C-alpha positions in Angstrom: 114.4 96.0 77.1 115.3 92.4 78.0 117.6 91.7 80.8 120.7 90.4 78.9 120.6 93.4 76.6 120.2 95.7 79.6 123.2 94.2 81.4 125.4 94.5 78.4 124.5 98.2 78.1 125.0 98.8 81.8 128.4 97.0 81.8 129.5 99.0 78.7 128.4 102.2 80.4 130.2 101.4 83.6 133.4 100.4 81.8 133.4 103.6 79.8 132.8 105.7 82.9 135.5 103.9 84.8 138.0 104.2 82.0 137.4 107.9 81.6 138.1 108.4 85.2 141.1 106.1 85.3 139.5 103.8 87.8 139.9 100.4 86.0 142.2 98.3 88.1 141.9 100.4 91.3 145.0 99.9 93.4 144.7 99.0 97.1 146.0 101.6 99.5 148.8 100.9 101.9 148.0 99.8 105.5 148.7 103.2 107.1 146.3 104.9 104.6 143.6 102.3 104.9 140.1 103.8 105.0 136.9 102.5 106.4 133.8 102.5 104.2 130.6 103.0 106.2 127.8 101.3 104.5 124.2 101.7 105.6 121.4 99.1 105.1 118.2 97.9 106.8 119.7 94.5 107.8 116.1 93.3 107.5 115.4 92.9 103.8 116.3 89.4 102.7 117.9 88.4 100.4 119.5 91.8 100.0 120.3 92.1 103.7 119.4 90.7 107.0 120.4 90.4 110.7 121.7 87.2 112.2 123.3 86.3 115.6 126.7 85.0 114.4 129.3 85.3 111.7 128.3 82.2 109.8 128.4 82.3 106.0 130.7 85.3 106.0 128.4 87.7 107.9 129.8 91.0 109.0 129.4 92.7 112.5 126.8 95.4 112.7 128.3 98.6 114.1 127.3 99.2 117.8 125.6 95.8 118.0 126.4 92.2 119.0 124.5 91.0 115.8 125.8 90.4 112.3 124.6 91.4 108.8 124.6 89.2 105.7 122.9 89.1 102.3 123.5 90.2 98.8 124.3 93.8 99.8 126.8 92.7 102.5 128.5 90.4 99.9 128.6 93.3 97.5 130.0 95.7 100.1 132.7 93.1 101.1 133.7 92.7 97.4 133.9 96.4 96.9 136.0 97.1 100.0 138.3 94.2 99.3 138.9 95.5 95.7 139.5 99.0 97.0 141.6 98.0 100.0 139.1 99.5 102.5 137.8 98.2 105.8 134.1 97.7 106.0 131.6 99.0 108.6 128.0 98.0 108.4 125.5 100.6 109.8 122.0 99.4 110.5 119.2 102.0 109.8 115.5 101.8 109.0 114.5 102.3 105.4 113.4 106.0 105.7 116.7 106.9 107.4 119.0 105.7 104.6 118.9 108.7 102.3 119.2 111.2 105.1 122.2 109.3 106.5 124.0 109.7 103.1 123.0 113.3 102.7 124.3 114.2 106.2 127.6 112.3 105.8 126.7 109.9 108.7 127.6 107.1 106.3 129.6 106.9 103.0 127.0 105.1 101.0 123.9 103.0 101.1 123.8 99.5 99.6 120.3 98.4 100.4 118.4 97.3 97.3 117.5 100.9 96.4 115.9 101.6 93.0 117.6 104.4 91.1 114.5 106.6 90.8 114.5 110.2 89.6 113.1 111.3 93.0 116.0 109.8 94.9 118.5 111.0 92.3 117.5 114.6 93.3 118.7 113.9 96.8 121.7 111.6 96.3 124.0 110.4 93.6 124.0 106.8 92.4 126.6 104.4 91.0 126.0 102.3 88.0 123.4 99.5 88.8 124.6 96.6 90.9 121.5 94.6 90.2 118.6 94.6 87.8 115.4 93.3 89.5 112.1 92.7 87.7 108.8 93.4 89.4 106.7 90.4 90.6 103.6 89.7 92.6 103.3 87.3 95.6 100.0 85.6 96.4 98.9 82.6 98.4 99.5 79.4 96.4 95.9 78.2 97.1 94.4 81.7 97.1 91.9 83.4 94.7 94.6 85.0 92.6 96.9 82.0 92.2 96.2 81.7 88.4 96.6 85.5 87.7 98.6 86.0 84.4 98.5 89.7 84.2 98.0 92.9 86.2 94.4 93.0 84.9 93.8 89.5 86.5 94.5 91.0 89.9 91.4 93.2 89.6 89.9 93.9 93.0 92.7 92.4 95.0 93.5 93.5 98.5 97.2 94.4 98.4 100.1 96.3 100.0 103.8 96.7 99.8 106.7 98.4 101.5 106.5 102.2 102.0 108.4 104.6 99.8 109.1 102.0 97.0 108.2 101.8 93.4 106.2 98.7 94.2 103.8 100.7 96.4 103.8 104.1 94.8 103.9 103.0 91.1 102.8 99.4 90.7 99.8 98.9 93.1 97.8 101.9 91.6 98.0 100.1 88.2 95.8 97.2 89.5 92.2 97.8 88.5 89.8 98.4 91.5 92.5 97.3 94.0 92.0 97.9 97.7 95.4 99.2 98.6 96.1 98.9 102.3 98.5 101.3 104.1 102.2 100.8 103.2 104.2 98.5 105.4 107.3 99.9 107.1 109.6 97.0 105.9 109.8 94.1 103.5 109.3 91.5 106.4 106.2 93.4 107.6 104.9 93.3 104.0 105.4 89.5 103.8 103.8 88.9 107.2 100.7 90.9 106.1 100.4 88.5 103.1 101.2 85.3 105.1 98.7 86.2 107.9 95.9 86.9 105.4 95.6 90.6 105.9 96.0 91.0 102.2 95.7 88.9 99.0 98.9 90.1 97.3 102.0 92.1 97.6 104.2 93.5 94.9 107.9 93.4 95.2 111.0 92.5 93.1 112.2 89.2 91.9 115.0 88.5 94.5 112.7 89.4 97.4 110.0 87.2 96.0 112.3 84.3 95.5 113.5 84.6 99.0 110.0 84.9 100.4 108.9 81.7 98.6 111.8 79.9 100.4 110.8 81.3 103.7 107.0 80.8 103.2 106.4 77.7 101.0 102.6 78.5 100.8 103.3 81.6 98.7 103.3 81.7 94.9 105.4 84.0 92.7 103.6 85.6 89.7 105.9 87.1 87.1 104.2 89.1 84.4 107.3 90.7 83.0 107.8 90.4 79.2 104.1 90.1 78.6 101.4 92.5 77.6 100.0 92.3 81.1 103.2 93.4 83.0 103.5 96.3 85.4 104.5 99.5 83.6 107.8 100.7 85.1 110.7 102.6 83.7 114.2 101.1 83.5 115.4 103.3 86.3 112.8 101.9 88.6 114.1 98.4 88.3 117.8 99.2 88.4 119.3 98.8 91.8 122.1 101.2 92.7 124.5 102.3 95.5 123.6 105.8 96.7 126.2 108.4 97.8 126.3 112.0 99.0 125.8 114.4 96.1 129.2 115.4 94.6 131.2 112.5 96.1 132.6 111.7 92.7 135.8 110.1 93.9 134.0 107.3 95.8 131.4 106.9 93.0 134.0 106.5 90.4 136.0 104.0 92.5 132.9 101.9 93.1 131.9 102.1 89.4 135.4 100.8 88.6 134.8 97.7 90.7 131.3 97.2 89.2 132.6 97.6 85.7 134.8 94.5 86.1 131.8 92.3 87.2 129.6 90.3 84.8 125.9 89.4 84.9 127.0 85.9 86.0 128.8 87.4 88.9 125.7 89.3 90.1 123.5 86.2 89.6 125.8 83.9 91.5 126.1 86.3 94.4 122.3 86.7 94.6 121.8 82.9 94.4 124.2 82.5 97.2 122.4 85.1 99.3 119.1 83.4 98.8 120.5 80.0 99.7 122.0 81.1 103.0 119.2 83.4 104.2 118.3 82.2 107.7 114.8 81.0 106.9 116.0 78.9 104.0 117.8 76.4 106.3 
C-alpha cells in the first residue's frame, strides 16, 4: 500500500473513531482542572527525540534533569497537550523501559517512534499512527554496498540495528547470508557501529536514516521500498503509534481526536523541522 493511500485510510479511521467517541474538537479544561501528561521517550533517538543542554528551538525540560528534550516526538507531545489543555512532562527512559513504564502507570503514554507491532499490542494499547515510516538501509557512501538496489544485493553484509525493533528482529534475517552482529542498545549506538566500521550496514526507518545522513555525511541511504527487492514487513510494523496503558480509553480517544485533525502535510512538516534542528545538523 502506498503512503498517500495509507495516510488517507489512517486519517479516515482516526476521524471515524474520534467522532464515535465525541472527541472531535476536544475542549481545553479550566486552569484549576489542568492535568499533566507524563510522556516517556529515550531522548536519544534523533530525529524522533534527543537531549540538548538548553531550550533552543522549543525544547522542553526533562523531568529530574537540567537537560532538555526536543525532536519530532516532543513536538507532537507539545501539540497534543496544547490541544487538550494539559501541561507536559517529559520523562527520559531507556528503550526497554518504555513499555513497562506505561504498564505500571509510571507514565501516561510513550511517544518514542514505536512501531505498532502485534507483540507490543499485547502489552499496551496504541493510538492511531502519528507517523508512517518506511524501512531503509544505511551504508558507507564509498563502501562495498553503496550500489545495492535490493535486499538481495546486500548478500553477505555485516550488519546490525537497534535491539527489540522490527529492523533487527524482522528485516536483518531477510538478508541472504548476512552476518548479524548483536543488537545495539540504542539508535545512536547503531549509527556509531556503522560509522566506526564495525559493520557494513544498518537497517532503520526513513526519518532516522535521513537524520543520520545529516549527522554523518559519509553515509548513504538505500531505499528499496516500492520495488520487488524491498524488505517484507507488515503495515503495522511501519506504523508509528503512541502507546498507553491497557484500557486507558479516555486518554486514547482524546489523543486520537487530536491526530484526526492533522494531515499528512502536518506530519511531514513537523518531521522536516525536527530533522533541520537536530543538534548535529547545525
